[in-house]
LUMMIVO-464691 format. One record per atom (N, C-alpha, C): residue number from 1; residue in one letter; atom name; x, z, y. Coordinates in steps of 0.02 Angstrom, whole numbers. Layout:
% LUMMIVO-464691
<node NUM; "A"; "CA"; <X; Z; Y>>;
...
//
This chain:
% LUMMIVO-464691
<node 1; "M"; "N"; <4836; 5636; 5657>>;
<node 1; "M"; "CA"; <4791; 5620; 5608>>;
<node 1; "M"; "C"; <4736; 5567; 5631>>;
<node 2; "S"; "N"; <4762; 5512; 5641>>;
<node 2; "S"; "CA"; <4730; 5453; 5670>>;
<node 2; "S"; "C"; <4713; 5410; 5615>>;
<node 3; "N"; "N"; <4648; 5398; 5608>>;
<node 3; "N"; "CA"; <4616; 5349; 5566>>;
<node 3; "N"; "C"; <4588; 5294; 5606>>;
<node 4; "E"; "N"; <4617; 5285; 5660>>;
<node 4; "E"; "CA"; <4591; 5227; 5713>>;
<node 4; "E"; "C"; <4625; 5159; 5686>>;
<node 5; "P"; "N"; <4590; 5109; 5691>>;
<node 5; "P"; "CA"; <4614; 5039; 5668>>;
<node 5; "P"; "C"; <4677; 5022; 5720>>;
<node 6; "A"; "N"; <4714; 4986; 5679>>;
<node 6; "A"; "CA"; <4780; 4962; 5716>>;
<node 6; "A"; "C"; <4767; 4883; 5733>>;
<node 7; "D"; "N"; <4809; 4865; 5775>>;
<node 7; "D"; "CA"; <4807; 4789; 5796>>;
<node 7; "D"; "C"; <4837; 4747; 5742>>;
<node 8; "Q"; "N"; <4890; 4772; 5707>>;
<node 8; "Q"; "CA"; <4917; 4733; 5655>>;
<node 8; "Q"; "C"; <4935; 4779; 5598>>;
<node 9; "F"; "N"; <4956; 4744; 5537>>;
<node 9; "F"; "CA"; <4964; 4782; 5478>>;
<node 9; "F"; "C"; <5034; 4800; 5474>>;
<node 10; "V"; "N"; <5044; 4860; 5452>>;
<node 10; "V"; "CA"; <5118; 4883; 5437>>;
<node 10; "V"; "C"; <5126; 4887; 5369>>;
<node 11; "R"; "N"; <5181; 4847; 5332>>;
<node 11; "R"; "CA"; <5188; 4852; 5266>>;
<node 11; "R"; "C"; <5217; 4922; 5253>>;
<node 12; "L"; "N"; <5190; 4959; 5207>>;
<node 12; "L"; "CA"; <5219; 5027; 5192>>;
<node 12; "L"; "C"; <5220; 5038; 5113>>;
<node 13; "P"; "N"; <5285; 5060; 5088>>;
<node 13; "P"; "CA"; <5289; 5076; 5015>>;
<node 13; "P"; "C"; <5254; 5147; 5006>>;
<node 14; "I"; "N"; <5206; 5140; 4952>>;
<node 14; "I"; "CA"; <5167; 5199; 4938>>;
<node 14; "I"; "C"; <5160; 5198; 4862>>;
<node 15; "D"; "N"; <5175; 5266; 4842>>;
<node 15; "D"; "CA"; <5173; 5280; 4767>>;
<node 15; "D"; "C"; <5092; 5276; 4756>>;
<node 16; "E"; "N"; <5075; 5222; 4701>>;
<node 16; "E"; "CA"; <5010; 5211; 4697>>;
<node 16; "E"; "C"; <4971; 5269; 4661>>;
<node 17; "R"; "N"; <5005; 5296; 4609>>;
<node 17; "R"; "CA"; <4971; 5340; 4575>>;
<node 17; "R"; "C"; <4955; 5405; 4613>>;
<node 18; "L"; "N"; <5006; 5435; 4661>>;
<node 18; "L"; "CA"; <4993; 5485; 4699>>;
<node 18; "L"; "C"; <4940; 5472; 4751>>;
<node 19; "F"; "N"; <4952; 5417; 4779>>;
<node 19; "F"; "CA"; <4890; 5400; 4833>>;
<node 19; "F"; "C"; <4822; 5390; 4806>>;
<node 20; "L"; "N"; <4809; 5355; 4744>>;
<node 20; "L"; "CA"; <4754; 5352; 4717>>;
<node 20; "L"; "C"; <4723; 5422; 4699>>;
<node 21; "D"; "N"; <4760; 5469; 4673>>;
<node 21; "D"; "CA"; <4748; 5538; 4656>>;
<node 21; "D"; "C"; <4713; 5573; 4719>>;
<node 22; "A"; "N"; <4753; 5558; 4771>>;
<node 22; "A"; "CA"; <4728; 5584; 4834>>;
<node 22; "A"; "C"; <4671; 5560; 4863>>;
<node 23; "F"; "N"; <4673; 5499; 4868>>;
<node 23; "F"; "CA"; <4619; 5458; 4893>>;
<node 23; "F"; "C"; <4552; 5472; 4859>>;
<node 24; "G"; "N"; <4552; 5466; 4792>>;
<node 24; "G"; "CA"; <4498; 5461; 4741>>;
<node 24; "G"; "C"; <4472; 5540; 4725>>;
<node 25; "R"; "N"; <4509; 5590; 4751>>;
<node 25; "R"; "CA"; <4495; 5656; 4732>>;
<node 25; "R"; "C"; <4419; 5673; 4751>>;
<node 26; "D"; "N"; <4390; 5714; 4707>>;
<node 26; "D"; "CA"; <4321; 5734; 4725>>;
<node 26; "D"; "C"; <4322; 5790; 4778>>;
<node 27; "R"; "N"; <4304; 5763; 4840>>;
<node 27; "R"; "CA"; <4306; 5805; 4894>>;
<node 27; "R"; "C"; <4258; 5864; 4896>>;
<node 28; "D"; "N"; <4207; 5857; 4852>>;
<node 28; "D"; "CA"; <4154; 5912; 4850>>;
<node 28; "D"; "C"; <4177; 5971; 4794>>;
<node 29; "F"; "N"; <4232; 5956; 4759>>;
<node 29; "F"; "CA"; <4252; 6006; 4711>>;
<node 29; "F"; "C"; <4259; 6068; 4734>>;
<node 30; "P"; "N"; <4295; 6084; 4792>>;
<node 30; "P"; "CA"; <4297; 6161; 4812>>;
<node 30; "P"; "C"; <4227; 6196; 4825>>;
<node 31; "V"; "N"; <4179; 6149; 4849>>;
<node 31; "V"; "CA"; <4106; 6175; 4853>>;
<node 31; "V"; "C"; <4077; 6185; 4787>>;
<node 32; "R"; "N"; <4099; 6143; 4737>>;
<node 32; "R"; "CA"; <4060; 6145; 4670>>;
<node 32; "R"; "C"; <4100; 6201; 4633>>;
<node 33; "A"; "N"; <4156; 6221; 4648>>;
<node 33; "A"; "CA"; <4195; 6269; 4607>>;
<node 33; "A"; "C"; <4229; 6315; 4654>>;
<node 34; "P"; "N"; <4193; 6360; 4688>>;
<node 34; "P"; "CA"; <4219; 6403; 4732>>;
<node 34; "P"; "C"; <4268; 6450; 4711>>;
<node 35; "F"; "N"; <4266; 6467; 4643>>;
<node 35; "F"; "CA"; <4316; 6512; 4610>>;
<node 35; "F"; "C"; <4382; 6478; 4623>>;
<node 36; "F"; "N"; <4396; 6416; 4627>>;
<node 36; "F"; "CA"; <4465; 6387; 4645>>;
<node 36; "F"; "C"; <4469; 6387; 4714>>;
<node 37; "H"; "N"; <4480; 6447; 4741>>;
<node 37; "H"; "CA"; <4481; 6456; 4817>>;
<node 37; "H"; "C"; <4536; 6422; 4843>>;
<node 38; "Y"; "N"; <4597; 6406; 4801>>;
<node 38; "Y"; "CA"; <4647; 6368; 4828>>;
<node 38; "Y"; "C"; <4640; 6296; 4836>>;
<node 39; "A"; "N"; <4578; 6277; 4811>>;
<node 39; "A"; "CA"; <4567; 6195; 4809>>;
<node 39; "A"; "C"; <4548; 6175; 4880>>;
<node 40; "A"; "N"; <4537; 6213; 4915>>;
<node 40; "A"; "CA"; <4523; 6192; 4990>>;
<node 40; "A"; "C"; <4582; 6161; 5030>>;
<node 41; "Y"; "N"; <4590; 6097; 5023>>;
<node 41; "Y"; "CA"; <4644; 6056; 5056>>;
<node 41; "Y"; "C"; <4622; 5990; 5081>>;
<node 42; "T"; "N"; <4670; 5965; 5109>>;
<node 42; "T"; "CA"; <4663; 5888; 5140>>;
<node 42; "T"; "C"; <4727; 5856; 5124>>;
<node 43; "N"; "N"; <4721; 5794; 5107>>;
<node 43; "N"; "CA"; <4777; 5750; 5099>>;
<node 43; "N"; "C"; <4783; 5709; 5156>>;
<node 44; "Y"; "N"; <4852; 5691; 5171>>;
<node 44; "Y"; "CA"; <4873; 5647; 5226>>;
<node 44; "Y"; "C"; <4925; 5598; 5197>>;
<node 45; "L"; "N"; <4923; 5537; 5234>>;
<node 45; "L"; "CA"; <4972; 5494; 5213>>;
<node 45; "L"; "C"; <5017; 5479; 5283>>;
<node 46; "D"; "N"; <5080; 5485; 5269>>;
<node 46; "D"; "CA"; <5126; 5485; 5330>>;
<node 46; "D"; "C"; <5137; 5411; 5336>>;
<node 47; "R"; "N"; <5121; 5389; 5394>>;
<node 47; "R"; "CA"; <5128; 5317; 5417>>;
<node 47; "R"; "C"; <5200; 5294; 5412>>;
<node 48; "R"; "N"; <5249; 5340; 5415>>;
<node 48; "R"; "CA"; <5325; 5316; 5423>>;
<node 48; "R"; "C"; <5350; 5303; 5356>>;
<node 49; "T"; "N"; <5332; 5362; 5312>>;
<node 49; "T"; "CA"; <5369; 5360; 5247>>;
<node 49; "T"; "C"; <5320; 5338; 5186>>;
<node 50; "G"; "N"; <5262; 5340; 5202>>;
<node 50; "G"; "CA"; <5219; 5318; 5144>>;
<node 50; "G"; "C"; <5205; 5375; 5091>>;
<node 51; "K"; "N"; <5228; 5435; 5110>>;
<node 51; "K"; "CA"; <5221; 5490; 5072>>;
<node 51; "K"; "C"; <5152; 5521; 5084>>;
<node 52; "V"; "N"; <5124; 5544; 5019>>;
<node 52; "V"; "CA"; <5061; 5592; 5026>>;
<node 52; "V"; "C"; <5074; 5657; 5031>>;
<node 53; "R"; "N"; <5045; 5687; 5080>>;
<node 53; "R"; "CA"; <5056; 5767; 5099>>;
<node 53; "R"; "C"; <4995; 5801; 5090>>;
<node 54; "R"; "N"; <4995; 5865; 5074>>;
<node 54; "R"; "CA"; <4935; 5901; 5062>>;
<node 54; "R"; "C"; <4943; 5956; 5116>>;
<node 55; "L"; "N"; <4885; 5977; 5148>>;
<node 55; "L"; "CA"; <4883; 6032; 5191>>;
<node 55; "L"; "C"; <4823; 6077; 5169>>;
<node 56; "Y"; "N"; <4838; 6142; 5153>>;
<node 56; "Y"; "CA"; <4784; 6186; 5127>>;
<node 56; "Y"; "C"; <4754; 6222; 5189>>;
<node 57; "G"; "N"; <4686; 6229; 5179>>;
<node 57; "G"; "CA"; <4645; 6263; 5239>>;
<node 57; "G"; "C"; <4680; 6337; 5253>>;
<node 58; "A"; "N"; <4704; 6370; 5197>>;
<node 58; "A"; "CA"; <4734; 6429; 5211>>;
<node 58; "A"; "C"; <4808; 6430; 5179>>;
<node 59; "D"; "N"; <4857; 6452; 5217>>;
<node 59; "D"; "CA"; <4927; 6449; 5185>>;
<node 59; "D"; "C"; <4933; 6476; 5124>>;
<node 60; "S"; "N"; <4900; 6530; 5110>>;
<node 60; "S"; "CA"; <4903; 6562; 5041>>;
<node 60; "S"; "C"; <4878; 6516; 4991>>;
<node 61; "G"; "N"; <4834; 6466; 5005>>;
<node 61; "G"; "CA"; <4819; 6419; 4956>>;
<node 61; "G"; "C"; <4875; 6387; 4923>>;
<node 62; "A"; "N"; <4924; 6371; 4956>>;
<node 62; "A"; "CA"; <4984; 6335; 4930>>;
<node 62; "A"; "C"; <5011; 6378; 4886>>;
<node 63; "D"; "N"; <5021; 6439; 4890>>;
<node 63; "D"; "CA"; <5055; 6484; 4848>>;
<node 63; "D"; "C"; <5015; 6496; 4785>>;
<node 64; "R"; "N"; <4950; 6491; 4791>>;
<node 64; "R"; "CA"; <4900; 6500; 4728>>;
<node 64; "R"; "C"; <4897; 6435; 4689>>;
<node 65; "D"; "N"; <4904; 6379; 4711>>;
<node 65; "D"; "CA"; <4882; 6323; 4673>>;
<node 65; "D"; "C"; <4933; 6305; 4627>>;
<node 66; "P"; "N"; <4919; 6316; 4554>>;
<node 66; "P"; "CA"; <4969; 6302; 4511>>;
<node 66; "P"; "C"; <4992; 6233; 4499>>;
<node 67; "Y"; "N"; <4959; 6184; 4517>>;
<node 67; "Y"; "CA"; <4972; 6113; 4520>>;
<node 67; "Y"; "C"; <5018; 6091; 4578>>;
<node 68; "C"; "N"; <5038; 6136; 4628>>;
<node 68; "C"; "CA"; <5069; 6112; 4686>>;
<node 68; "C"; "C"; <5137; 6147; 4690>>;
<node 69; "R"; "N"; <5186; 6119; 4705>>;
<node 69; "R"; "CA"; <5248; 6154; 4714>>;
<node 69; "R"; "C"; <5264; 6155; 4791>>;
<node 70; "M"; "N"; <5227; 6194; 4826>>;
<node 70; "M"; "CA"; <5222; 6206; 4894>>;
<node 70; "M"; "C"; <5212; 6282; 4903>>;
<node 71; "T"; "N"; <5247; 6307; 4954>>;
<node 71; "T"; "CA"; <5239; 6376; 4986>>;
<node 71; "T"; "C"; <5195; 6381; 5037>>;
<node 72; "A"; "N"; <5180; 6443; 5060>>;
<node 72; "A"; "CA"; <5132; 6449; 5121>>;
<node 72; "A"; "C"; <5187; 6425; 5179>>;
<node 73; "N"; "N"; <5248; 6445; 5177>>;
<node 73; "N"; "CA"; <5289; 6420; 5231>>;
<node 73; "N"; "C"; <5290; 6342; 5240>>;
<node 74; "D"; "N"; <5293; 6307; 5184>>;
<node 74; "D"; "CA"; <5288; 6232; 5186>>;
<node 74; "D"; "C"; <5221; 6221; 5215>>;
<node 75; "N"; "N"; <5161; 6250; 5194>>;
<node 75; "N"; "CA"; <5100; 6225; 5221>>;
<node 75; "N"; "C"; <5099; 6238; 5298>>;
<node 76; "R"; "N"; <5130; 6294; 5330>>;
<node 76; "R"; "CA"; <5132; 6302; 5401>>;
<node 76; "R"; "C"; <5177; 6254; 5434>>;
<node 77; "A"; "N"; <5228; 6234; 5402>>;
<node 77; "A"; "CA"; <5274; 6190; 5432>>;
<node 77; "A"; "C"; <5236; 6118; 5439>>;
<node 78; "F"; "N"; <5202; 6101; 5384>>;
<node 78; "F"; "CA"; <5165; 6033; 5389>>;
<node 78; "F"; "C"; <5111; 6042; 5439>>;
<node 79; "Q"; "N"; <5077; 6092; 5440>>;
<node 79; "Q"; "CA"; <5024; 6095; 5491>>;
<node 79; "Q"; "C"; <5058; 6090; 5567>>;
<node 80; "F"; "N"; <5114; 6116; 5572>>;
<node 80; "F"; "CA"; <5147; 6110; 5641>>;
<node 80; "F"; "C"; <5163; 6028; 5654>>;
<node 81; "C"; "N"; <5187; 6001; 5596>>;
<node 81; "C"; "CA"; <5200; 5930; 5605>>;
<node 81; "C"; "C"; <5141; 5891; 5628>>;
<node 82; "L"; "N"; <5081; 5906; 5596>>;
<node 82; "L"; "CA"; <5019; 5874; 5610>>;
<node 82; "L"; "C"; <5002; 5885; 5686>>;
<node 83; "L"; "N"; <5015; 5951; 5709>>;
<node 83; "L"; "CA"; <5007; 5963; 5776>>;
<node 83; "L"; "C"; <5047; 5923; 5830>>;
<node 84; "L"; "N"; <5114; 5917; 5808>>;
<node 84; "L"; "CA"; <5165; 5881; 5854>>;
<node 84; "L"; "C"; <5147; 5805; 5844>>;
<node 85; "S"; "N"; <5135; 5779; 5792>>;
<node 85; "S"; "CA"; <5133; 5699; 5788>>;
<node 85; "S"; "C"; <5068; 5687; 5750>>;
<node 86; "P"; "N"; <5014; 5696; 5774>>;
<node 86; "P"; "CA"; <4950; 5674; 5746>>;
<node 86; "P"; "C"; <4943; 5611; 5729>>;
<node 87; "R"; "N"; <4963; 5560; 5764>>;
<node 87; "R"; "CA"; <4952; 5489; 5748>>;
<node 87; "R"; "C"; <4992; 5466; 5694>>;
<node 88; "R"; "N"; <5048; 5505; 5675>>;
<node 88; "R"; "CA"; <5088; 5490; 5622>>;
<node 88; "R"; "C"; <5056; 5492; 5551>>;
<node 89; "Y"; "N"; <5001; 5532; 5549>>;
<node 89; "Y"; "CA"; <4968; 5545; 5481>>;
<node 89; "Y"; "C"; <4895; 5515; 5480>>;
<node 90; "V"; "N"; <4881; 5492; 5428>>;
<node 90; "V"; "CA"; <4812; 5469; 5408>>;
<node 90; "V"; "C"; <4782; 5517; 5361>>;
<node 91; "E"; "N"; <4723; 5542; 5387>>;
<node 91; "E"; "CA"; <4699; 5593; 5332>>;
<node 91; "E"; "C"; <4655; 5547; 5279>>;
<node 92; "L"; "N"; <4659; 5576; 5218>>;
<node 92; "L"; "CA"; <4635; 5548; 5157>>;
<node 92; "L"; "C"; <4575; 5589; 5144>>;
<node 93; "P"; "N"; <4510; 5569; 5162>>;
<node 93; "P"; "CA"; <4457; 5617; 5151>>;
<node 93; "P"; "C"; <4430; 5630; 5079>>;
<node 94; "G"; "N"; <4456; 5588; 5033>>;
<node 94; "G"; "CA"; <4428; 5594; 4965>>;
<node 94; "G"; "C"; <4360; 5562; 4961>>;
<node 95; "L"; "N"; <4330; 5567; 4899>>;
<node 95; "L"; "CA"; <4271; 5537; 4886>>;
<node 95; "L"; "C"; <4216; 5585; 4879>>;
<node 96; "P"; "N"; <4158; 5583; 4895>>;
<node 96; "P"; "CA"; <4102; 5624; 4884>>;
<node 96; "P"; "C"; <4091; 5623; 4801>>;
<node 97; "H"; "N"; <4065; 5679; 4778>>;
<node 97; "H"; "CA"; <4052; 5677; 4703>>;
<node 97; "H"; "C"; <4010; 5623; 4683>>;
<node 98; "S"; "N"; <3958; 5611; 4722>>;
<node 98; "S"; "CA"; <3910; 5558; 4706>>;
<node 98; "S"; "C"; <3944; 5490; 4691>>;
<node 99; "K"; "N"; <4005; 5470; 4731>>;
<node 99; "K"; "CA"; <4035; 5409; 4717>>;
<node 99; "K"; "C"; <4069; 5413; 4651>>;
<node 100; "H"; "N"; <4090; 5464; 4623>>;
<node 100; "H"; "CA"; <4122; 5473; 4555>>;
<node 100; "H"; "C"; <4068; 5452; 4509>>;
<node 101; "E"; "N"; <4010; 5480; 4514>>;
<node 101; "E"; "CA"; <3949; 5465; 4470>>;
<node 101; "E"; "C"; <3926; 5392; 4476>>;
<node 102; "E"; "N"; <3931; 5368; 4541>>;
<node 102; "E"; "CA"; <3918; 5295; 4546>>;
<node 102; "E"; "C"; <3966; 5251; 4514>>;
<node 103; "L"; "N"; <4026; 5270; 4511>>;
<node 103; "L"; "CA"; <4079; 5227; 4481>>;
<node 103; "L"; "C"; <4070; 5227; 4406>>;
<node 104; "L"; "N"; <4046; 5283; 4373>>;
<node 104; "L"; "CA"; <4032; 5282; 4302>>;
<node 104; "L"; "C"; <3969; 5237; 4292>>;
<node 105; "R"; "N"; <3919; 5240; 4334>>;
<node 105; "R"; "CA"; <3859; 5200; 4321>>;
<node 105; "R"; "C"; <3878; 5131; 4327>>;
<node 106; "A"; "N"; <3923; 5107; 4378>>;
<node 106; "A"; "CA"; <3945; 5046; 4381>>;
<node 106; "A"; "C"; <3993; 5017; 4321>>;
<node 107; "F"; "N"; <4022; 5065; 4289>>;
<node 107; "F"; "CA"; <4054; 5048; 4231>>;
<node 107; "F"; "C"; <4016; 5027; 4173>>;
<node 108; "F"; "N"; <3956; 5066; 4171>>;
<node 108; "F"; "CA"; <3910; 5042; 4113>>;
<node 108; "F"; "C"; <3878; 4982; 4132>>;
<node 109; "A"; "N"; <3864; 4964; 4192>>;
<node 109; "A"; "CA"; <3834; 4901; 4212>>;
<node 109; "A"; "C"; <3882; 4841; 4204>>;
<node 110; "S"; "N"; <3942; 4858; 4205>>;
<node 110; "S"; "CA"; <4004; 4808; 4193>>;
<node 110; "S"; "C"; <3998; 4775; 4135>>;
<node 111; "G"; "N"; <3965; 4803; 4080>>;
<node 111; "G"; "CA"; <3969; 4775; 4010>>;
<node 111; "G"; "C"; <4034; 4779; 3974>>;
<node 112; "R"; "N"; <4068; 4831; 3997>>;
<node 112; "R"; "CA"; <4132; 4854; 3961>>;
<node 112; "R"; "C"; <4125; 4899; 3909>>;
<node 113; "T"; "N"; <4063; 4926; 3899>>;
<node 113; "T"; "CA"; <4047; 4971; 3848>>;
<node 113; "T"; "C"; <3985; 4959; 3820>>;
<node 114; "N"; "N"; <3972; 4992; 3761>>;
<node 114; "N"; "CA"; <3905; 4978; 3736>>;
<node 114; "N"; "C"; <3848; 5024; 3753>>;
<node 115; "N"; "N"; <3793; 5013; 3734>>;
<node 115; "N"; "CA"; <3741; 5057; 3747>>;
<node 115; "N"; "C"; <3740; 5128; 3728>>;
<node 116; "S"; "N"; <3779; 5146; 3674>>;
<node 116; "S"; "CA"; <3780; 5215; 3658>>;
<node 116; "S"; "C"; <3819; 5263; 3700>>;
<node 117; "A"; "N"; <3868; 5227; 3736>>;
<node 117; "A"; "CA"; <3907; 5268; 3790>>;
<node 117; "A"; "C"; <3854; 5284; 3845>>;
<node 118; "R"; "N"; <3814; 5242; 3864>>;
<node 118; "R"; "CA"; <3765; 5252; 3917>>;
<node 118; "R"; "C"; <3720; 5306; 3900>>;
<node 119; "V"; "N"; <3694; 5303; 3837>>;
<node 119; "V"; "CA"; <3643; 5355; 3813>>;
<node 119; "V"; "C"; <3675; 5421; 3822>>;
<node 120; "A"; "N"; <3737; 5430; 3808>>;
<node 120; "A"; "CA"; <3766; 5492; 3811>>;
<node 120; "A"; "C"; <3777; 5527; 3883>>;
<node 121; "Y"; "N"; <3770; 5480; 3929>>;
<node 121; "Y"; "CA"; <3770; 5501; 3999>>;
<node 121; "Y"; "C"; <3714; 5548; 4021>>;
<node 122; "E"; "N"; <3727; 5605; 4050>>;
<node 122; "E"; "CA"; <3671; 5651; 4069>>;
<node 122; "E"; "C"; <3680; 5676; 4144>>;
<node 123; "G"; "N"; <3717; 5628; 4178>>;
<node 123; "G"; "CA"; <3716; 5649; 4246>>;
<node 123; "G"; "C"; <3779; 5674; 4276>>;
<node 124; "R"; "N"; <3832; 5690; 4227>>;
<node 124; "R"; "CA"; <3890; 5719; 4253>>;
<node 124; "R"; "C"; <3950; 5682; 4222>>;
<node 125; "V"; "N"; <3995; 5661; 4250>>;
<node 125; "V"; "CA"; <4049; 5623; 4228>>;
<node 125; "V"; "C"; <4088; 5671; 4179>>;
<node 126; "W"; "N"; <4108; 5727; 4190>>;
<node 126; "W"; "CA"; <4146; 5767; 4149>>;
<node 126; "W"; "C"; <4107; 5785; 4084>>;
<node 127; "K"; "N"; <4045; 5792; 4085>>;
<node 127; "K"; "CA"; <4005; 5801; 4023>>;
<node 127; "K"; "C"; <4003; 5739; 3977>>;
<node 128; "W"; "N"; <3999; 5682; 4014>>;
<node 128; "W"; "CA"; <3999; 5622; 3976>>;
<node 128; "W"; "C"; <4068; 5605; 3945>>;
<node 129; "E"; "N"; <4128; 5625; 3982>>;
<node 129; "E"; "CA"; <4188; 5618; 3951>>;
<node 129; "E"; "C"; <4195; 5662; 3895>>;
<node 130; "Q"; "N"; <4174; 5721; 3901>>;
<node 130; "Q"; "CA"; <4185; 5775; 3846>>;
<node 130; "Q"; "C"; <4144; 5755; 3791>>;
<node 131; "A"; "N"; <4077; 5719; 3799>>;
<node 131; "A"; "CA"; <4037; 5695; 3743>>;
<node 131; "A"; "C"; <4078; 5642; 3703>>;
<node 132; "M"; "N"; <4106; 5599; 3751>>;
<node 132; "M"; "CA"; <4142; 5537; 3708>>;
<node 132; "M"; "C"; <4205; 5555; 3671>>;
<node 133; "F"; "N"; <4242; 5609; 3693>>;
<node 133; "F"; "CA"; <4299; 5632; 3659>>;
<node 133; "F"; "C"; <4273; 5664; 3591>>;
<node 134; "E"; "N"; <4217; 5709; 3602>>;
<node 134; "E"; "CA"; <4198; 5737; 3539>>;
<node 134; "E"; "C"; <4168; 5692; 3487>>;
<node 135; "A"; "N"; <4146; 5630; 3511>>;
<node 135; "A"; "CA"; <4116; 5581; 3471>>;
<node 135; "A"; "C"; <4172; 5536; 3439>>;
<node 136; "G"; "N"; <4232; 5557; 3463>>;
<node 136; "G"; "CA"; <4286; 5518; 3438>>;
<node 136; "G"; "C"; <4297; 5445; 3475>>;
<node 137; "R"; "N"; <4269; 5443; 3537>>;
<node 137; "R"; "CA"; <4272; 5386; 3573>>;
<node 137; "R"; "C"; <4317; 5388; 3642>>;
<node 138; "A"; "N"; <4371; 5420; 3622>>;
<node 138; "A"; "CA"; <4426; 5428; 3676>>;
<node 138; "A"; "C"; <4437; 5358; 3711>>;
<node 139; "N"; "N"; <4439; 5305; 3672>>;
<node 139; "N"; "CA"; <4455; 5233; 3701>>;
<node 139; "N"; "C"; <4403; 5224; 3759>>;
<node 140; "T"; "N"; <4341; 5237; 3747>>;
<node 140; "T"; "CA"; <4292; 5218; 3800>>;
<node 140; "T"; "C"; <4308; 5258; 3863>>;
<node 141; "V"; "N"; <4324; 5330; 3860>>;
<node 141; "V"; "CA"; <4354; 5357; 3920>>;
<node 141; "V"; "C"; <4412; 5327; 3954>>;
<node 142; "H"; "N"; <4454; 5306; 3911>>;
<node 142; "H"; "CA"; <4514; 5271; 3938>>;
<node 142; "H"; "C"; <4501; 5206; 3976>>;
<node 143; "E"; "N"; <4453; 5175; 3943>>;
<node 143; "E"; "CA"; <4425; 5109; 3973>>;
<node 143; "E"; "C"; <4389; 5125; 4040>>;
<node 144; "F"; "N"; <4349; 5182; 4043>>;
<node 144; "F"; "CA"; <4325; 5200; 4107>>;
<node 144; "F"; "C"; <4369; 5217; 4160>>;
<node 145; "H"; "N"; <4425; 5256; 4140>>;
<node 145; "H"; "CA"; <4477; 5275; 4191>>;
<node 145; "H"; "C"; <4517; 5216; 4214>>;
<node 146; "A"; "N"; <4526; 5163; 4176>>;
<node 146; "A"; "CA"; <4546; 5102; 4196>>;
<node 146; "A"; "C"; <4509; 5065; 4247>>;
<node 147; "Y"; "N"; <4447; 5062; 4227>>;
<node 147; "Y"; "CA"; <4395; 5036; 4277>>;
<node 147; "Y"; "C"; <4391; 5061; 4342>>;
<node 148; "R"; "N"; <4390; 5129; 4340>>;
<node 148; "R"; "CA"; <4390; 5177; 4398>>;
<node 148; "R"; "C"; <4445; 5164; 4440>>;
<node 149; "D"; "N"; <4507; 5161; 4407>>;
<node 149; "D"; "CA"; <4573; 5152; 4451>>;
<node 149; "D"; "C"; <4573; 5078; 4485>>;
<node 150; "E"; "N"; <4547; 5028; 4450>>;
<node 150; "E"; "CA"; <4543; 4966; 4478>>;
<node 150; "E"; "C"; <4498; 4969; 4547>>;
<node 151; "Q"; "N"; <4439; 5003; 4534>>;
<node 151; "Q"; "CA"; <4390; 5005; 4590>>;
<node 151; "Q"; "C"; <4426; 5054; 4651>>;
<node 152; "L"; "N"; <4459; 5105; 4632>>;
<node 152; "L"; "CA"; <4489; 5148; 4680>>;
<node 152; "L"; "C"; <4540; 5111; 4717>>;
<node 153; "R"; "N"; <4577; 5066; 4678>>;
<node 153; "R"; "CA"; <4633; 5032; 4717>>;
<node 153; "R"; "C"; <4600; 4978; 4768>>;
<node 154; "I"; "N"; <4542; 4961; 4740>>;
<node 154; "I"; "CA"; <4512; 4908; 4794>>;
<node 154; "I"; "C"; <4490; 4950; 4858>>;
<node 155; "M"; "N"; <4451; 5004; 4846>>;
<node 155; "M"; "CA"; <4425; 5043; 4899>>;
<node 155; "M"; "C"; <4489; 5075; 4936>>;
<node 156; "A"; "N"; <4532; 5100; 4917>>;
<node 156; "A"; "CA"; <4601; 5119; 4949>>;
<node 156; "A"; "C"; <4633; 5065; 4993>>;
<node 157; "T"; "N"; <4637; 5007; 4960>>;
<node 157; "T"; "CA"; <4666; 4946; 4996>>;
<node 157; "T"; "C"; <4625; 4935; 5059>>;
<node 158; "E"; "N"; <4558; 4930; 5056>>;
<node 158; "E"; "CA"; <4517; 4926; 5112>>;
<node 158; "E"; "C"; <4525; 4984; 5163>>;
<node 159; "F"; "N"; <4522; 5044; 5136>>;
<node 159; "F"; "CA"; <4532; 5100; 5190>>;
<node 159; "F"; "C"; <4607; 5091; 5223>>;
<node 160; "L"; "N"; <4652; 5072; 5188>>;
<node 160; "L"; "CA"; <4721; 5062; 5220>>;
<node 160; "L"; "C"; <4718; 5009; 5278>>;
<node 161; "H"; "N"; <4683; 4958; 5253>>;
<node 161; "H"; "CA"; <4679; 4900; 5304>>;
<node 161; "H"; "C"; <4649; 4919; 5364>>;
<node 162; "E"; "N"; <4597; 4963; 5361>>;
<node 162; "E"; "CA"; <4556; 4985; 5415>>;
<node 162; "E"; "C"; <4600; 5019; 5461>>;
<node 163; "V"; "N"; <4653; 5057; 5442>>;
<node 163; "V"; "CA"; <4700; 5091; 5477>>;
<node 163; "V"; "C"; <4770; 5048; 5492>>;
<node 164; "G"; "N"; <4772; 4991; 5482>>;
<node 164; "G"; "CA"; <4826; 4946; 5494>>;
<node 164; "G"; "C"; <4888; 4949; 5447>>;
<node 165; "I"; "N"; <4867; 4970; 5389>>;
<node 165; "I"; "CA"; <4920; 4981; 5335>>;
<node 165; "I"; "C"; <4909; 4924; 5276>>;
<node 166; "E"; "N"; <4968; 4894; 5264>>;
<node 166; "E"; "CA"; <4962; 4842; 5199>>;
<node 166; "E"; "C"; <5003; 4884; 5151>>;
<node 167; "P"; "N"; <4973; 4909; 5091>>;
<node 167; "P"; "CA"; <5016; 4947; 5046>>;
<node 167; "P"; "C"; <5059; 4910; 5009>>;
<node 168; "D"; "N"; <5113; 4930; 5003>>;
<node 168; "D"; "CA"; <5163; 4898; 4952>>;
<node 168; "D"; "C"; <5169; 4955; 4898>>;
<node 169; "W"; "N"; <5125; 4942; 4841>>;
<node 169; "W"; "CA"; <5114; 4991; 4792>>;
<node 169; "W"; "C"; <5169; 4999; 4752>>;
<node 170; "K"; "N"; <5202; 5062; 4740>>;
<node 170; "K"; "CA"; <5254; 5066; 4700>>;
<node 170; "K"; "C"; <5237; 5103; 4634>>;
//
């Protein structure tokens, strides 16, 4: 679980969509939605293979998460891998909820949308997205997602460079 800077960059093939989803996840989500008890997890990047792996805080979380094809045994096995080879994996801490809100405000400031989209914003990204969909403005939400993904890609690349990895996005 080493996030220490390396002396040189290692070029690593990484699935861009999986990595950005893990890197950009709202790390405050389990705190904000405690009823999703399985959501307490941490993502890791394997420095050898470029694969993104997930470790649940409780082994039972893997069995309960409907979005993950992982068992409690898989979770225990990966936990053991982390103990045996901690430098092999880079922890992907996710982003604080405030960063997601900041990305939406930056989208508004970028001039990629009109003033009515800004007016609909009431301090929560999901509420804004819902309001846009209900107003028939799905394209605006898609434009925001494209903007957010561009920004996440930049932040993710900077993060990877800090730990000595040059991503070869796949």
